[in-house]
C-alpha positions as CSV (number, residue, x, y, z in Angstrom):
1,X,0.0,0.0,0.0
2,X,1.0,3.6,-0.5
3,X,0.3,6.6,1.6
4,X,0.7,10.1,0.2
5,X,1.4,12.7,2.8
6,X,0.8,16.3,1.8
7,X,1.8,19.3,3.8
8,X,0.6,22.8,3.0
9,X,1.5,24.9,6.1
10,X,3.9,27.8,5.6
11,X,5.4,27.0,9.0
12,X,8.0,24.3,9.2
13,X,7.1,23.4,12.8
14,X,3.3,23.8,12.4
15,X,0.6,22.0,14.2
16,X,-0.7,20.5,10.9
17,X,2.8,19.1,10.0
18,X,3.0,17.5,13.4
19,X,-0.4,15.9,12.9
20,X,0.5,14.5,9.4
21,X,3.9,13.2,10.8
22,X,2.0,11.4,13.6
23,X,-0.4,9.8,11.1
24,X,2.4,8.7,8.8
25,X,4.5,7.3,11.6
26,X,1.5,5.4,13.1
27,X,0.4,4.1,9.7
28,X,4.0,2.9,8.8
29,X,4.3,0.9,12.0
30,X,1.1,-0.9,11.1
31,X,2.1,-1.3,7.5
32,X,5.9,-1.9,7.5
33,X,5.9,-3.0,3.9
34,X,3.9,0.1,2.9
35,X,5.4,3.2,1.3
36,X,5.0,6.8,2.4
37,X,5.4,9.5,-0.2
38,X,5.9,13.0,1.1
39,X,4.9,16.1,-0.8
40,X,5.6,19.5,0.7
41,X,3.6,22.0,-1.2
42,X,5.7,24.9,0.2
43,X,8.9,23.6,-1.5
44,X,7.1,22.4,-4.7
45,X,7.2,24.8,-7.6
46,X,3.6,24.7,-8.6
47,X,3.0,27.0,-11.6
48,X,0.0,29.3,-11.8
49,X,-2.7,28.4,-14.3
50,X,-2.3,30.2,-17.6
51,X,-4.1,30.4,-20.9
52,X,-1.4,28.1,-22.3
53,X,-2.1,25.6,-19.5
54,X,-5.8,25.6,-20.2
55,X,-5.3,25.2,-23.9
56,X,-3.0,22.2,-23.2
57,X,-5.5,20.5,-20.9
58,X,-8.2,20.7,-23.6
59,X,-5.9,19.6,-26.4
60,X,-6.2,16.0,-27.7
61,X,-3.4,14.2,-25.7
62,X,-2.1,12.7,-29.0
63,X,-1.7,16.1,-30.5
64,X,0.2,17.8,-27.6
65,X,3.3,19.7,-28.6
66,X,6.5,19.4,-26.7
67,X,5.9,22.8,-25.1
68,X,2.4,21.8,-24.0
69,X,3.7,18.6,-22.5
70,X,6.2,20.6,-20.6
71,X,3.5,23.0,-19.4
72,X,1.5,20.0,-18.1
73,X,4.5,18.2,-16.6
74,X,3.9,19.3,-13.0
75,X,0.2,18.5,-13.2
76,X,1.1,15.0,-14.6
77,X,3.5,14.4,-11.8
78,X,1.1,15.4,-9.0
79,X,-1.7,13.4,-10.6
80,X,0.5,10.3,-10.9
81,X,1.3,10.6,-7.2
82,X,-2.4,10.9,-6.3
83,X,-3.5,8.0,-8.6
84,X,-0.8,5.8,-7.2
85,X,-1.7,6.4,-3.5
86,X,-4.2,4.2,-1.6
87,X,-4.4,6.7,1.3
88,X,-3.9,10.5,1.2
89,X,-3.3,12.4,4.4
90,X,-3.3,16.2,4.1
91,X,-2.1,18.8,6.6
92,X,-4.4,21.8,6.1
93,X,-4.1,24.8,8.4
94,X,-7.0,27.2,8.2
95,X,-5.9,30.5,6.6
96,X,-8.5,33.2,6.6
97,X,-11.3,30.7,7.1
98,X,-10.2,28.6,4.1
99,X,-7.2,26.6,2.8
100,X,-3.7,27.8,2.1
101,X,-2.9,29.1,-1.4
102,X,-0.4,26.2,-1.8
103,X,-3.1,23.6,-1.3
104,X,-5.5,25.4,-3.7
105,X,-2.7,25.5,-6.3
106,X,-2.2,21.7,-5.9
107,X,-6.0,21.2,-6.3
108,X,-6.0,23.3,-9.5
109,X,-3.3,21.0,-10.9
110,X,-4.9,17.7,-10.0
111,X,-8.6,18.4,-10.7
112,X,-8.2,18.0,-14.5
113,X,-10.8,17.2,-17.1
114,X,-10.4,13.9,-18.8
115,X,-7.8,12.8,-16.2
116,X,-9.3,12.9,-12.8
117,X,-12.8,13.7,-13.8
118,X,-14.8,13.8,-17.0
119,X,-18.2,14.9,-18.4
120,X,-20.7,12.1,-19.1
121,X,-24.3,12.2,-20.3
122,X,-25.3,12.2,-16.6
123,X,-23.0,15.0,-15.6
124,X,-19.4,15.1,-14.2
125,X,-17.9,11.9,-13.0
126,X,-14.9,11.5,-10.7
127,X,-12.3,9.0,-11.8
128,X,-10.4,8.4,-8.6
129,X,-12.8,6.1,-6.7
130,X,-11.7,3.7,-4.0
131,X,-9.2,6.0,-2.2
132,X,-9.3,7.3,1.3
133,X,-8.5,10.9,2.3
134,X,-7.7,12.1,5.8
135,X,-7.6,15.9,6.3
136,X,-5.8,17.0,9.4
137,X,-6.5,20.6,10.2
138,X,-5.3,23.2,12.6
139,X,-7.5,26.1,13.4
140,X,-7.2,29.1,15.7
141,X,-10.9,28.9,16.7
142,X,-13.6,26.3,16.6
143,X,-16.2,25.8,13.9
144,X,-18.2,22.8,14.9
145,X,-21.5,22.0,13.3
146,X,-24.4,23.7,15.0
147,X,-22.3,26.5,16.5
148,X,-22.6,30.2,15.5
149,X,-19.1,30.0,13.9
150,X,-19.9,27.0,11.7
151,X,-20.8,29.4,8.8
152,X,-17.2,30.7,8.7
153,X,-15.8,27.3,7.8
154,X,-14.9,27.5,4.1
155,X,-12.2,24.8,4.6
156,X,-13.9,21.5,5.3
157,X,-17.0,21.9,3.1
158,X,-14.8,22.9,0.1
159,X,-12.3,20.0,0.5
160,X,-15.1,17.5,0.9
161,X,-16.8,18.7,-2.2
162,X,-13.7,18.9,-4.4
163,X,-12.5,15.4,-3.5
164,X,-16.0,14.1,-4.1
165,X,-15.9,15.8,-7.5
166,X,-12.9,13.7,-8.5
167,X,-14.5,10.5,-7.1
168,X,-13.0,10.4,-3.6
169,X,-16.0,10.3,-1.2
170,X,-14.3,8.6,1.8
171,X,-13.0,11.8,3.4
172,X,-12.3,12.0,7.2
173,X,-11.6,15.3,8.9
174,X,-9.7,15.6,12.2
175,X,-9.5,19.1,13.6
176,X,-7.0,20.5,16.1
177,X,-9.1,23.5,17.0
178,X,-8.7,26.5,19.3
179,X,-4.9,26.6,18.6
180,X,-4.9,30.3,19.5
181,X,-6.5,29.7,22.9
182,X,-5.4,28.4,26.3
183,X,-7.0,25.0,25.4
184,X,-4.7,24.5,22.5
185,X,-2.7,21.7,24.1
186,X,-5.8,19.8,25.1
187,X,-7.2,20.2,21.6
188,X,-4.0,19.0,20.0
189,X,-3.8,16.0,22.3
190,X,-7.4,15.1,21.4
191,X,-6.6,15.3,17.7
192,X,-3.6,13.1,18.0
193,X,-5.6,10.5,19.8
194,X,-8.1,10.5,17.0
195,X,-5.3,10.2,14.5
196,X,-3.8,7.2,16.4
197,X,-7.1,5.4,16.1
198,X,-7.8,6.1,12.4
199,X,-4.2,5.6,11.2
200,X,-4.1,2.1,12.9
201,X,-7.3,1.2,11.1
202,X,-6.4,2.8,7.7
203,X,-5.9,0.2,5.0
């Protein structure tokens, strides 16, 4: 089995990075023959989408020029990692109520028509079924369902929707909330306990 660990935090010693490290370490102990692939989005040169990129995406793959293949090379690499993984664990700190720009850039490269999803007579269909995603978030506040602040969470709903769009509907969120408050340590400990449980069971 293969686990793809994705980190998006700008901080090298961030809470979300500690959470993904804990998940990967626990999973590896349970799956010693498994492989962990690490993708740090802050050190990956992910190009911005351009007109040339869009034109390449919608060009018949058999008719791509060398320049177009080069333009799509990063997207191809990131998609290959995603396709090859059985389990994806993502460290996603909440920035301004949403996700980091680095993670959004990664999403823009892997959500690709004809490769990870396609149009059908019945509408869009995701092509990456059968995978599991674990999103480990760190948040300064709390945004639990049913609370007044729930409406400010543009992180989890978006990620759940976009992964479902490409066919990945098995998405688990574990939140280390209130990281800007006195209860930060307790919230972090609770999150790591949850990670321990799900990482042991993940297969």
